[in-house]
C-alpha positions, -999 to 999 in steps of 0.1 A, spaced: 110 321 233 141 307 247 164 337 261 191 337 235 229 351 238 233 385 228 227 420 237 190 426 248 181 464 253 154 467 281 128 490 291 93 499 303 80 482 272 96 447 283 82 450 321 78 465 353 100 475 380 85 485 413 89 494 449 72 482 480 72 509 508 58 501 540 42 522 570 54 522 604 51 538 637 23 544 662 3 561 637 7 538 610 -28 529 608 -31 566 593 -9 560 567 -4 538 534 16 510 523 27 522 486 38 504 457 57 526 432 65 519 396 96 534 378 78 545 344 114 556 325 141 534 328 169 517 301 191 490 303 209 465 288 213 425 294 243 409 279 232 371 279 257 345 274 233 316 275 263 287 278 281 305 305 258 326 329 287 339 349 298 360 316 264 376 315 258 409 329 230 437 334 231 475 336 199 498 343 195 533 347 159 547 363 150 584 362 146 588 399 118 614 388 97 588 369 86 572 404 46 572 404 24 559 429 5 525 415 -12 510 445 -19 522 479 -31 497 506 -43 510 543 -52 544 557 -78 559 572 -90 571 538 -77 566 502 -54 586 487 -65 618 473 -49 634 443 -33 660 470 -20 635 488 -2 620 460 13 650 446 24 658 482 38 621 484 55 629 450 71 661 461 85 645 495 102 615 473 118 642 445 124 670 474 134 651 505 141 615 502 157 610 468 164 647 461 159 640 425 172 676 415 208 665 424 203 627 417 181 624 386 191 588 381 188 554 400 217 529 384 224 493 389 254 477 375 259 440 378 294 426 389 286 388 393 260 364 380 258 328 394 236 299 391 219 284 362 182 289 349 158 292 365 174 303 396 199 329 394 220 354 417 229 387 403 253 408 426 257 443 416 264 480 428 232 500 431 233 539 429 205 558 448 205 595 458 239 597 451 253 568 472 267 532 460 259 502 477 261 466 468 231 446 466 221 409 453 193 402 432 172 367 435 161 363 396 140 335 384 144 330 347 118 312 327 138 301 295 108 291 274 91 326 282 119 347 279 111 361 314 133 374 342 120 382 377 131 385 410 135 410 441 157 423 465 154 444 498 173 475 505 176 498 535 172 536 527 197 541 557 225 523 535 221 549 509 223 578 533 184 583 531 165 592 564 131 571 558 104 601 556 83 607 591 56 630 598 37 639 629 68 642 649 76 606 641 46 592 649 41 579 612 67 571 591 83 548 567 99 516 574 137 520 563 136 487 542 122 488 509 115 459 486 123 462 451 106 439 424 109 434 385 95 415 359 109 417 324 105 401 290 142 396 276 136 404 239 
């Protein structure tokens, strides 16, 4: 399936958007590196195959839909209570989802040619927008686009979570990855 020009609707049925969050601090061994998945999101990719620079992408993620799909490390496995506590901290202390229910990405520039494309745009997270660059790999035969970027929570006014008087904390950098089938 070759990616064709036109407007393509995107969402969880088309692929995954994940965030990798890493532990830090002198008590890091107690915590877990987490992989969170956005389970509710939608978007549009306007593709101009003969002129990729004319293409654009917009995505909206329901910030309350972030779910833990993997947890590595730690002294013990995550319990259901641990998962609920982490979810509550994300919603109430980190993203403050009651005031910031959406995470939004809107491209401003597309450069390169398949298979390697750079997509620059604005990411709005916790109510603050910052420019980001996505490194995208496009497989024209399968119609898949995958890639990643790294953001710093502090760039969005987010204080990375910490516990045990700062002995256990989350690193400021968060890796965002995606793998999406362009319909």
